[in-house]
N, C-alpha and C positions, 0 to 999 in steps of 0.2 A: 787569292786576295783575302778571302775569308779566313783561311788558315794563317796567313801572315798577320792579319789584324788580331787574331786570337793570341798568337804567340807574343805579339807586341804588348798586348794588354797584360799577359802573364808576366812578361819581362818587367814591365813597369811596376806591377804589383809586388814582385819579388824584390825589386830594387827599393821600393818604398818601405817594405818590411825590414830589409837589411839596414836602411838608414834609421828606422825607428829603434831597432835593437842597438845600433851604434850609439844613438842619443841616450838610450837608457843606461848603457854602460858609462857614457861620459858623465851623465847626471849622477849616477851612482858613485863614480870616482870623485866627482866634485863634492858630493855630500860627504863622502868619507874623508876627503881632504879637509873640508870645512869643519867637520866634527873633530878631527884630530887637532886642527888649529884652535878651535874653540876650547877644547879640553886643555890644550897647552896654555891658553890664556886664563882659564878659571883658577880659583884658589884651591890649594891642596894642603891637607894636613901633613906636617913633617914629624912633629914630636910634641910631647907635653910633659909638664911637671906640676906637682901640687905643693903649695907653700902658703902658710898663713891664711887658711880658709879661701884660697884662690886656686883656680886651675889656669895655668899659663900655657897657651898653645902656640907653638911656632908653626906658621903656615908659609906657603910660597909668597903670599902677598903681604902678610902682616903678622904682628904678635897680637894674639887675642887673649884677653884676660877676663875670666868669669869669676865674679866675687859674690859670695853668699852673704846676704844680709837678712837672715830670718825669713821674712815673707816676700822678699824681692831678690832678684838676681841681676847684678850689673854686668853688662858686656861692654868691654872697651877694646877698640881696635887701634893699634899704633902701626901704621903702614911702614913697610920696610924702607921706603924712601924718605921716612921721617918728615913727611909733608903734613901729617895731621898734627894738631896742636896738643901740647902737654898742659894746657890750662887746667886749673883745679876744677873739681865739681862745685857748682853753685847749688845744685839741687839737693845733694845728700847732706844731712845735718852733720854738724861738727863732731858730735859725740857718737856717731853711728858705729856700732860694733858688728864685726863680721861674725858669722855663725857657722857652726860645723855643718858638713854635708857628707853624703856618701858619693863615691865615684866608682863606677864600674867601666871596664874597657874591654873591647874585643877588636878583631881585625878591621871591622867596618865603622865602629862608632865609639863615642864616649857618652856616658850618661851621668850627669850631675843631678842628684836628688836632694831636695830640700823640703822636708815635710811632704805636702801633697803636690808640690810644684817640681817639675823635672825639666832640665835642659838636655836635649839629645843632640850631640854633635855628630854629624855625618862627615866622615873623613875625606871621601873622594866622590865628587868634588865637595869642598868644605861648605857646610851650611849648618844652621841650628834651628831646631824646632822646639816648641814648648808645650808641655802637657800638664794638665791639672786633673788630679784623680784619674790619671791614665787616659784622659780624653784630650785630643788636640785642641789647644787654644789658638795658636798662631805660629807661623813659621816664616823664617827668612825665605825670600824668593831668590833674588840675586844677592841678598845680604848686603854686605858692605860694598859701596860703590866708590871707586876712586874718581879722581877728576876726569880721567880718560873714559872710564866706564859710564859716567853720567851722560856723555855725549849721545849714547845710543838709547838712553832711557828718559830723556827730557826733551819735550817738544817746545818748551818755553825758551826760545833762543836768546831772548834778552837776559833771562836769569842765568842761562848756561855760561855766558861770558865770564861770570864772576864766581861760579860754583867751585867748591873745593872737594867735597865728598858728600856721601849720603847713605841711605839704607833703603832696602825694598822688602816688603812683607806681603805675603799672600793672604787675602781676605776671604772669608767664607761668604757665599752669595747672600745669605739672609741677615748677616749681622749689621747692626746699626752702630754708628760711632758718635760719641758725644765728646765734649771737652774742647780743647784748643784755646781756651781763654774767652775773653770778651769779644763776642761777635753777635750780630743780629741776623741769623740765617735759618732759624728753626732749631729744634732740639737735636735732630739727627743731622750731623754735619757731613755725612757721606755724600760723595758726588761733588764736593767742592775742592778747589785748589786755593790754599790760603797762605797769605804772607805771614811770616814770623818776624815781625818788626814792630815793636811798640810805637804807636803813632796816634796822636790825638785825632779824633773825628769830631770836629766842632759842629754842634747843632744837628746831630744825627736823629733819625726817627725810626722807621720800621725796617731798615736794611743797612747792614754794615758788615763788610768782610775784614776790616782792619780797624782796630781801636787801641786804646791805651795799654792794654794788658793782654799780651798773647802768651799762651803756655804751650810749649812744644810736646803735648801729650794728648792721647785719646783714651777714653774709656769705652770699651766695647760692650755691647749687649750680651756678649759671651763671657762677661765677668772677668776681664783682664784690663789692666792699664798698661799702656806702652808709653814710656816717658823718654824722650830724646834729650839727653843731658848736655845740651849745647846752647850757649847763650848768644850765638851769632845770628846775624841776619840770615833768613832762609825761607823755606816754603814747606808746607805740608800738603801733599796731594792725596786726598782721601777718596780714591777711586774716580777722580775727575778725568784724568788722561787715559787711564786703563781701569776698567770697571772694578776689577777684583784685586787691585794693587794699592797698597798704602806705601807712599814714597816720601821720605824725608830728604831735604836738600839743604845744604848750608854753605856759606861763603868762607867759612873757617871754623875755628873752635874745636871742641872735643868730638871725637868719633866714638860716641858712647850712647847706649840706651839701657833702660832698666825695665824689666818686666815684673808686674805684680799680678797676683791672682787672689780670688776669694770665693767662698761658698755662696755669698750673697753680696749685694752692693754695699751695705754698711761695713761688712768685714773687709771688702776690697778697699774701701776708703781708709779704714783703720790701718791696713797693711801699708798703704801708700804714705800716710802721715807718720807711721812708725819710722820710716826711713827719711822722709823729707822734712820731718819735724812737725810737732803739734803746736797749735795756736795757744799761747799762754792765756790764762784767764785775764780778761779786761778788768779794769776797775769798775765797780758797780755803777759809778756815775756815767760810764760810757753808754749804758743802756737807757739813760734818761733822755730828756728833750734838749735840743740844741737850737741856738739862735745863730744864724750865719747869713752873710750877704757879701756881695762884691760892690762896696765894702763899707765898713764903718770909718768915717773920715776923721773923727776926733774922739777924745776921751769922754766928753759929755754925751755924745751920741751913743757910745757903748753903755755908759751908766744909765742913761735914760731908757734904753731898750730893756735892760735887765729889770729895772724898776717897774716898767710897764707890765711885764709878765707877772710880777708880784702883785701889782695893783689889780690886775684883771683876773687873779686867781687861776693862772695858767702855769703849770709846772715848768721849771727850767733848771738845767744842770750845767750847761756850758755855753759860752759865747766864743765864736771863732772870728778872729780878726784877719781880714785879707790884707793885701799889700800896702794899704795906706798907713799901716802902723810905722813903717820906716820911710815914708815919703808922701808928700802932699799930692803928687800926680801919679798917673799910671806909668808913664815912661820916665826914664832917666835915673831912677833911684834903686833899681834892683841890685842887690849886693851890699847895700848899706848895713842891713841886718842889725840895726840898732834903732831904738825909739826916736821918732821925729819929735824933738822937744817942743816944736812950735804947735803941734796938734795933740801930742800926748805928753803934757808937761810933767805929770806926776804918775807915771805908769805903775809904780809899786803901790802907791796909795789906791789907785784904781783897782788893781788886782786884789788888794786886801779888802776893799769895800765889796767887791764881787764875791769873794770867799765868804764874807759875813752873811751874804744872801744865799749861800749855797751854790754859787755859780763859779765854775772853773774857767780859766782863760786858756785858749788854744791859739797859737800863732802860725801863720803861713810863713814858710821859707822856701826859697828856690835855689837851684844849684848854679845859677848864672851870676857872674860879677861883671857889671857893666863898666866900661872904661870911664864912665862919668860918675861912678859911685865913689863914696868916701874911702872905700877899702881897696880900690883897684891896685894902687901902688904896693900896698901891704901884701896883697895876694900875689903879685908878681915876685916880690922880694922873698916871700916865704915858700916859693915853689908850690903854690896851691893849684895852679891852673894846668889843664891838659895842654900838651905841646903840639906844635907844628913840626914838620920834618927838619926844620933848621934849628930846633931846640928852643925856640922862643914860644911864649904862650900862643896857642891857637886862637885867633880872633876872627869873629864873623858877625854879620849883622842879622838881627831878627826883630820881631815886632817891638820889643822894648828898648832896643838900641844896639850899639856895638858892644860885643861881650866876649868874655872868656868863660870856660866851663870848669867848675871845680872837678879835679881829678879824684873822684871818690874812691878809686882803687889804690891811691898813693898814700902812704903813711903820713907824709908831711901835710898833705891836704886835709886828711881826716883829723889830725891833731889840731890844726888851725880851726876847722869847722866845729869840732867838739868844744873848744873853749868858748865859742859864741853861745852854743846851746847850754853849756854849763852855767854861764853868767845869767842867761835868761831864766833858767830853772831856779837859780838862787833868788831871783826876783819874784818867783811864785808861779811862773808859767807851768801849767799842768799837762799840756799835750802839744803835739806837733802836727802840722799839716805840711807835707812835702809835695809841692806842686811842680808841674812841668818836668817830672822826673823820668820821662821816657828815655833820654831827654828829648824835649820838644824839637830842638834843632841840634843835630849831632853829625857834623860833616864827616864823611868816611875817612878823610885823611887826618883826623884828629888822633893823637897818640896818647895812650894811657900807660902808666907805669905801675906794675903790680909790686907787692911788698918784696918779692924775691928779685926785683930788678928787671923782670921780663917786660918788654915793651910790646904792646899790642895795638892794632888800629881799632877805631871806633866800632866798625862793623862786627868785630869778633866778640865784643862784650856789651854791645848796645842793650840787649834785652835784660842784662843783669845790673844795669845802672841803678834803677830804683831799689832793687833787691839789696845791693851793697850799701845804699844810702840808709835803708831801714836797719840793716845790720849795724851800721855805725851808730845810729841813734840808740838802738837797743842796748848795745854793749856799753855805750857811754852812760846811759841811765843806770845800768847794772853796776857800774863802777862808782857813780857819784850819788845815786839814790837807790841803794841796794834793796830797800824794802818796799819800793813803790812799783806799781804796774805800768807798763807802757801804754800810751795812746798815740799811735803813729798812723795818721791818715795819709794815704798815698794813692795815686791813681795808676802807677806802673810798678811792675815787679816781675818775678820769675817763679818757676816752680820751687816751692819751699819757702817763699817769702813769709808765709804764715807763722813760721817759727820765731820771727822777730816781732810778732805782735802787729804786723801790718794790717790795716783796715782799709781796703780799697773801695773806691766808688766808681761809678760807671761813666765818668767823664762829663763833658759839657753837652748834656742832652738838650734837645729842643724843648722849649716851654710850650708844649702842644700836646694834643691827644696822641699824635703819632709818636711823640717822645715817651709818653707813659706806657704805651702798649708793649714794648719789648723788655721792660724792666724785670719782670719775673724770670724770663728766659735768661737774662744776663746774670742774675744772682744765682739761679739754679746751676748754670753751667760752671761758674767759678767755684761754687760750693762743692761740686763733685771732685774738684782737684785741690781741696784743702783751704780755699779762700772763703771761709764761712761767713765773713762779715761784709761781703760785697753788698753795697746798697747804692741808692741813687740820690742825686740832688732833688729832694722832695719839692714838688711844684714845678720842676723843670728849671734849667739854668739860662739857656740862650734864647734871646729874642722875646717875642710877645709884645704886642702893641698896647693891650689893655687887659685889665684883670678879668680872668675867666673864673668865676666863682666855683662852678661845678668841677672844672678841671682841678683847681687848687684843692678843693675839699676831697675829691676822690683820690688824689695823689697822696695827701697827708693821711687819709684813712688807711690806705694801703701801707703807709710808712709805719703805722702803729704795729703792724705784723711783719716788719722786716728788721734786720739786725741793728741798724743804727737809725735813729730818728733825727734827721738833719735837713731841714729845709734850707736851700741855698740857691741864689739866683743873682743875675744882674739887677741892680737896684732901681731900674726904671719902674719896676713893679715890686713892691715889698715882698720879701720871702717870709717874714715873720707874721704869724697869725695875729699878733697884737695890733698890727697896723691895718687890719681889714675891718669890714663891717660887723655889726653885732651878731647877725645871723651866722656868719662864718665863724666868728669866735665861739658862739654858743654851741654849735655843732662840734667843732674841733676841740673845744675845752674838754668835753666828755670823752672824746677818743684819747686825748693826751693823758687824761687822768686814768683811763683804762690801762694805758701803757704802764703807768706807775703802779696801779693796783696789781698788774701782772708781773711785777718785778720778781717775786719768788719763783714763779714759773719760768720766766725768761732767763733768770740767772742760772737756773738749773739746766736750761738748754746750753748756756755758755759752758757750764761744767762738763756736760756731755761732749761738746765739741772739743774742749781742751784735753779730755782724757781718751777720746776715741776717734776724733775727726768727724763725728756725725754732724751734718749740717743743721743749722737752726731752721732754714727753709729747706724743705725736703720734697723731691719730685714724687708724683703719684705712682710712678712705676716701682717705687720701693714697696708699695702695697701688694702688687701682684707681678712678680718677676717673670711669669710665664706669658704675660700679655704685652707683647712688644709694641702694640699700638699706643699704650700709655706713655711710652717714651716721648711721643710727639706732643703731649699735652703741656703747654707752657702757659695756660690760662689760669690754672689752679695750682695750689701747692699746699703742703702740710706745714703748719707752723708748730714745730715740735711734733709730738704724737697726738695731741688732743684736738687741734684746730685745723679745719680745712678752709682755706681762704681763696676767694676768687675776686680779684679787684675789678672794679668797673672802669673800663678803659676806652669807652666809646661815648662821644658826646650825645648821641641819640639813642643810647642803649636804655631801653625801657625794662628789659628783663635780662637775666644772666643765666646761661646754661651751665650747669654744674654736673660733672660726671662723678657720681659717688662711689668710693671704694666699698668693699664688703663691710657688713655690719650695719648698725643703726646709727643715724646721725640726727642731731637736733639743731634747728636754727638758733643761733646764739641769742638773737634779739627777740624772736617771737616764741621760741620753745617748741615750734612745730616739729613733729617726728617724721623722719623719712627712712624708709628701708633702703639699704645700700644696693650697689651693683645696678644702678639705673641712672639715667640722665633726668635731672629735674630743672625746672625753671623757677628762679627766684626774682621777685620784683622789689628790690630795695628802694626805700625812700632816700632822699639826699642825706638824711640823718642816720642812715644805717648802711652797712656793708655786707655783702654776702659772706658770712662767716658761719660755719657749722662746727659743732663740737661732737666728738665721738662718744657714743654710749660706752660707759665703763671708764671714762677718763676722770682722773683727779687733777684739779687745777687749784693750786694754792695761791692765795691773794692776800694783799694787805689793804688797809684803808688808804684813801687819797692822801698824798703828801705834796709839798711844794717843790722839794728837791730830795735827792738821795741823802743829803746831809741829815734829813729827818727820818731816814729809813730805820725801821725796827720790825722784827717779826715777833715781838712779845704779844702782839694781838694779831692773830692769824685766822683767816677764813679759808676753810678747805672745802671746795666745791666737789661734789661727786655726782656724775650724770648717770643715774640708774636706769636700767632697762632689764626686763626679765630675760631677754635673749642673752645677756652677758652673765654667765654663771660665776666667773671670777675675773678679777683684773687687779692691776697694781700700778702704783705711781711712786714718785719720790720727789724730794726737795733738797737742794744743796744750799748750805748756809756756811759762811765764814765772815770775817770782818769786812769783806768787800774791797780790801786795798792791799793786803800783804802779798808780795810777789810769790813767796814759797809756801803759801798756806796748804796747798795740796801735798807738796813734797814733804812738808813737816808735820803732816797729819793734824793741822790746825783747822779742822772743819767738822761739820756735822752733816750727816745724811739722814733726813727724815724719810721714813718708808711707810707707804699706805697700801692696804690690800682690802679687797672687797670680795665677799662670797654671797651669792644669791641662790639659795637652795629652797625649793618649793616657794613658800610665801615669806620666808624669813631672810632678811638682808643683814649681814654683819660687816662692820667696818673696823679694821684693825690698824692701830698706829704703833710704830716702833721707831727706834733711832739708834744710830751708832756714831761714835766720834764725839769730839769736844773741841772747843776753841776758847781763847781767853775771854772774849766779850759775849759769850753765849748767854742768852737770858736764863735766869734760874728757873723760870716757869713761863709757859705761854697760855694766854687765854685764847682758846680755839673755839671757833664757831664752825661746826660741821654742817654744811648745807647740802642736803640730798635732793636732787631735782628729779621730777618726773616719776614720783611714786604713784602707783595705781590707785591707792586709796589712803586715807588718813590712818596711820598706825595708832595703837592704843598707848604704847609706852616704849621707852628706850631704856636698855639695861646695860650696865658696864660694871663688872665685878660686884661691888657692894652698893652700887648706885642704881637707883631706879627713878626715872622721871616719867610722870604722866604727860602725854602730849596734849597741849592746850592750844586754843585759838587766840590766846592773849599774846600780843606782840612782845611783852616784857617777860614772858615765860622763857625758862632755859630750854624748854623743848616746845618750839612754836610751829604750828601747822598753818601754812598759808594756803587757804582753800582756793584762791584765785589761780594759782599756778602749780598746785600740788607739790609744794616744796616744804620739806621739814628742816628746821634749823635747831641744832643742839649745841648749846654753849657750855663749856667746861674748862677747868684748869688742868693743864697737862704738865707734869713735872718730869718728862722724859721717860717715864716708865712705860713698858709695853701695856697697851690698852686696847680693848675690843668693845665696840658698841653693837648691841643687837637691837634691831628694829622690829618690834612685834606688834 
């Protein structure tokens, strides 16, 4: 019995082992078979050819075209089943030129090299990875995803039902991702799955994943930008579903992406705008103060408001008219697009009167034509409206009434729309506000007709609607007002919209402290992808039961240091400073005047943006690219190179924490000196804002003016913030006539250049200039103001001029003992000049 039992145990053990071996073989066979099947399903290189700065690769799945554009490489997939769209690129500028590249090939790979950026194509299975300076930036993981392939990579079953194609990329574990357009999520967007569908978020505060302006692009902390050149409804999964996977999904449109790289963030942005287009210089008046509300109901209200600014000595450059200009009520009139003569009886006289006061007129327009409007039948007859499947105008109901939508992609529609804009421009209108341009309501079955006759549904081109509208306005103004600069205020667009002069704002924000808090984040994120003039409705737009003085003052103080100064709100509470109490007026008058005094500095920021893409508002991580924690800072920002601004965004905030970059910083209002690379606490009064100025900075300024109509740099104050720690520094100032469209292209401008050297105890300041323009002053009276000198100097010397420093205010070399400031006044006739402070 014992022997039998032992044999039985041995038998069962042997049998169990045999079954295990059999299973291993079965599993191995299954794995082998699955691997062979997977390989058969994956994409494979077949052949390639080179033509016209492109590499065209035939693969089992698609034709893949790599195009060299200098500092960016476009990759376009056209699947062999012809299911991907042949829509044109909206992101790439019209005049983009392809650039030469080198191509090497071996049995396993192709390498396209463009400067320091390389695309390496692995042939079997097909994939592409990107290197910068021979270091891996990012690589396709599964690469192009067809409709079928998306099924295994998308857990969002609701989205999956409509998806057409996508892309997958492998992320590095430590990298942070910025961009994607207007969202309130924090600066690092990694870990989120985000809709790509422009959609208004009314009354938002401290969180929003979907807003008016989505951009299908990310900027990585590893210094690359990945732009998906697709205008369709879609999603960006930034490591939400799979931690180290970036996945793009779309319901249609182009199967294309563009990769950019740079040595640093400013260079990266420059490379991006070199291909997507640079923002044209705005007119100088766009940097002034605006009056705006929802809305001015008649001509007298407009004129009275403008006069009130003048009477109260508060600068003003433009007034914006909301929808009451074409109808007495909110509903029923959209699409009239002509003055309501009952409330605006003499609009041209009104515009002329405003111009005499130095105030420009800006009008709202929308892309909806209500069936109750005066132009409905005209729009139907002239093929202006987008279509339904039956070929009739697509009609639908929304807040303002039953409507059709102007087919902004159709030549007939844009010709009709342009005639209206041209007529209004001839009456003196100086700028345009395009509202509801997501479009706010855009049924998926709406059909649009492109210029080449291609018909596409709404979802394929939804995100490019505002972009195309801005293009239409820009090109119409180029044709009919060739020497004037565009002012195009819009809340929705696409990658590259900046090249049409688009000035976005951050939508219908809540009039609350919660609404103020995310505004820095929104502007910074948009600026990283070319939209450098993104700003907010100052004071907040939506809601609010009663006037909150502190909130209003804090929001407008912040507005002085953002690209566009435009208070705007529902008119249950006045948005204009002139309609508030004297204390509010007195505090904000000084800030608005400061905005005007800073015009030479701010206008130079506009020049930098137009020539390099450098944002006007700059994130702190530009200061130290090795410190990834700075990416998360959305409380402070740099206004140009000189100023560090931290808005007060909390009702109960008694002090503000500021993380100082390296160097030395001075409190702009008190002059207190702070050593950098530390966190400090500032306690601003209601009349001041936490603003610091960098040691070594040059800040050119003018005296106060009522509007830019009075602008002149004949009398210029040049501030220099001295500190012994700064041995040398430089600054510049851009000047032209403030209005000519092609002043930079035609070399009709002047660049003033400033340099400082601080050696031992001697400080020298050098001035030089280059360039000329027709209205340049023959000479300038310059007052050089040197702040924070350690002690009173004895004299200042320049060439054959010697001035003794005096305590007398009328002296041309005046020492202010209270704040250790030296002021030197002299006439400058453009010659190189150096002042030595001894």
